[in-house]
N, C-alpha and C positions, 0 to 999 in steps of 0.2 A: 504493500500500500504506500509506504514512504517513497519507494522508487517511482511509482506512478505519479505521486504528488509532485515530486521534483521535476519530472518530465513535463507535466502540465504547466508548472510554474515557469520553467525555462522557456517553453513555447510562448506563454503569456507575456513574458518580459521581452524576449528577443524578437519575435515576429513583428510587433508594432514598431520596434526600434528600427529594424531594417526598412519597414514601410515608410517611416518618417524620413529616413535618409533618402529613400526613393522619391518621396514627395518633393524634397528640396531639389534633387537632381532634375526631376520633371519640371519644376518651376524655372530652374536656370536654363533649361533647354527649350521648353515650349512657352514659357511665360505663365503667369497666373491671372486668370480672368474671373468674371462674375460666376461662372459655373463652378469653378474649383472652390472659391470662397463660400458661395452659397451652400454647396454640398457639405463643406466642413462645418459651417455654423449651424445649419439645420440638423444635421446628424448629431453634433455635439450637444445641442440643446435637448433634443429628444432623448438621447441616451443618458445624459446627466439627470434629466427629470426622471427617467426610468430608475436610476440609482437613488437619487436623493428624495424625490417626491414619493416614489413607490416602494422600492426595496427598503429604504431607511425609515421614512416617517410613517408610511402606511403599514407595511408588513412587519418590520422589525419591532416597532414601538406602538403601533395602533393609535396614532395621535389624532386621527380623524376617521370619519366614515365616508364612504363614497359608493357609487354604483359599481357592481361587479365588472361590467365591461371596461370601466375606467381603470380599475386595478389591473386587469388582464392586458389591456393595451399597453400600459406603461411597464408592466412586468416583462413584456416581450422586448421592449426597447432597453430596459435595464439589462436583460440578458445579452443583447447586442453590444453592450459596453465591454463585455469580455472581462469582467472582474470576478469571475467565479459564478457557478450556477446559483440559482435563487435560493435553494435550500441551504447550501453551504454558506452563502453570503450572510443570510439572516442569522444562522446559528453562530457563525464566527463573530458577528457584530454583537450579539447578545452575550457571548462569552467574554468579549472585550469589556463590556460594561460591568459585568459581575466581578471580573478580576482586574480591573483597570490599574495599569502600572505596577502590577505584581508579576512574579515569575510565570503565572498562569495566563497572563494577558498575551494573546497571540502576537501582538505587534506593538509592544511598549518600547520606546527608545531608552528606557532606563533599566529594566530587568527582563530576563528571559529564563526559561527553564526548558531547554531543548534536550537535556540529558537527564540526570537524576536530581541535581541540586539547582537551586535558584542562583543565578549569576548576575551580579551588578556589572553593567556595561559602561565603558568609557564613552565620551562624547561622540566621536566619529563612528565607533563600532555600533553605538546605539542608534544613531541616525540611519546607518546602512541597514541594520536589522529591521527597524521599524518601517523603512521605506520599501525594501524589496527582499531582504534576507529571510524574513520570517516565512515567506511563501515557499522557500526551499527547505528550511530547517525546522520549522515549527511542528509540534505534534498535531495530528489531525483532530479537528473539532468533532465532538460527538453530536451529530445532527439530530439524532433521535432524542437526546437529552435536551438540547437547547432550542429545537424548532419542531416540536411535535405538531403544532397547529398547521404549519406549512405542509408537513408530510401527510397529514390527514386530508388535505384538500386536493381532490383529483385533478383539477385544472392547473393548480400551481405545481403539482407533481409532474404533470405533462410538460410544463414549461421547463422545469428542472431537468427532466429526462432528455429534452431536446435542446439542451444548452449549446452543443457544438453546431448543429444546423443553424441555430439562431445567430450565433457569432458569425458564421460564414455568411448568413443573410445580411448581417450588418456591414459586411465588406462588399458584397456583390450588389446589394440594392442600390447604393449610390453609383456603382459602376454602370448598371443598367440604365439608370436615369440619366447619367452623364452621356452615355452613348446615344440614347434616344434624343436628348436635347440637342446635341451637336451633330448627330447622325455620323459619328466617326468613332474609330477604335481609340483615337487619341482622347476623346471625351470620356470614353469608358475607362481608360487607364487613369485619367485625371480624377474621375469620380471615385474609383477604387482607392487610389493613393491618398487623396485629400479627405474625402468623406468617410472613407473606411479606415485605413491604417494610421494616417496622421491623427485623425480624430480620436482613434483608440489610444494612441500614444499619449496625447495631451490629457485625455480623460483619466488614464491610468495614473499618471504622475500627479495630477491635481488631487485625486482621491487618496493616493498613498501619502500625500503630504499631510492629510488629517492625522495620521499616526506618527509620522516623523516630526515635522515642523510644528504641528499644532499641539504636541505634547512636550514641546521644548521651548518654543518662543511665543510670547504674547501675554496679554493681560489675564489675570486670574481674580476677577472681582468676587467670585462666589466660593464658599467652602464646599469642596467636593470630595475630599479624602484621597485625591490623586493629583497628578501634575498636568491635567488638561488645561489648555490655554485658548484664549480667543485670538486667533491669528487673522487679522483683518485683511492682509494681503492675499492669503490663501482662500478667504471666504468668497471672493468674487468667482474664481474659476470652479469652486466646489459648490456653488449655489447656496452658500450659507453653512455647509457642513463643518467648516473649519472654525466656527464659533464653538469650539469644543468645551470650553469652561461653562458656557451657558447651557450647552447640551447635557453635559454630565451632571450639572446641578439639577436640571429638570428634563430628564430623558423622555418623558411622555408629552412634552410640549411640541405642538405642531410648528410653532414659530421659534426660531433660534436667535433672531435679531431683536433684542429687547430695547436697544437704544437707537436713535435715529441714524447714527453713523455706522451701525453694524449691518452691513449689506447681507440680506438674506433672500436671494432670488427665489428659492423654492418656497419660502414663506410668503413672498408676494404672489407667487403662482397659486398657493393654497387660498389666499384671500380672494383672488380673482375667481377661482373655481367655486368658492363659497358664495360669492355674489351671483354667479350663474346658476346656483342651485345644484351644482355637481358634487359639492363637498359639504358635510354638516357634522355636528357634534365635534367641533374643533377644540382640542384641549390646549389650554394655555394657563400658566400659573398666575394667580392673583398677585397684586402688589404686596399683599401681606406675606404670602409665601416667599416671594422673591426677597423681601426685606429680611425674612428670617434666616436666609442663607447668605446674605450679603456680608462681606467682611467690613469691619468698622470704618475703614478709611474710604469706602466707596459709597456711591449714592445710586438710586434707581435710575436717574436720568443722566 
């Protein structure tokens, strides 16, 4: 099992990296136009919403209620992000919250337990482990223990089982659209490289920054019992996920940006969906609860 985990992890890390280099070469040779940029932006937004709006705030934490087709639609795009199948993603994230910044946290930049004993890591070793190393070295997450609800759902089980075809669809869908729009093989190649592999590369490293940079650098206004931090620079590409201190203080909150300067794109999307009647029962901590966890030197605004 460990060998299979390592092979999948290496493919997940290396393939988009090669594709990103290919996208740069393509741009230098053919130039970059509206089609390539549009493909990248549209697929990045859909796949990131699939991860942050669906995998994270809907399925991992149940922070709001929505219609079944909405969940399934974004779960498909979350799978296209190629950050692990749905069941494993949810289970690993819940494990991270339960054991945050201890040896049993799958991707803490501070401690790890990949052998028998808990190990305190140095600065660079910790950043590397939290960003990519954990995918190769960490112990497998027990999905039955951490994500029973996902495993009992037939439709979500189907999406989990079809993870590889969905990842491939996320690469070839922009290729097909690019080819049809330009009526050329060059357009198909540009769509695949920019909307598929480069998009995947950028999505991976922004999400992985939640574990590495956002548990090392940033503000910690709330008492959380771990070293989670609000990294405002990473919050934009992660659609708000890098507001980790807010999130660890209130993991069932649908909104992670509590102050006006804390950019939370997925939170804005949830507000929009609520206005449209597509999302309801949105959970958010009251000012009283926030005040109760706030460190003395900080304020709510």
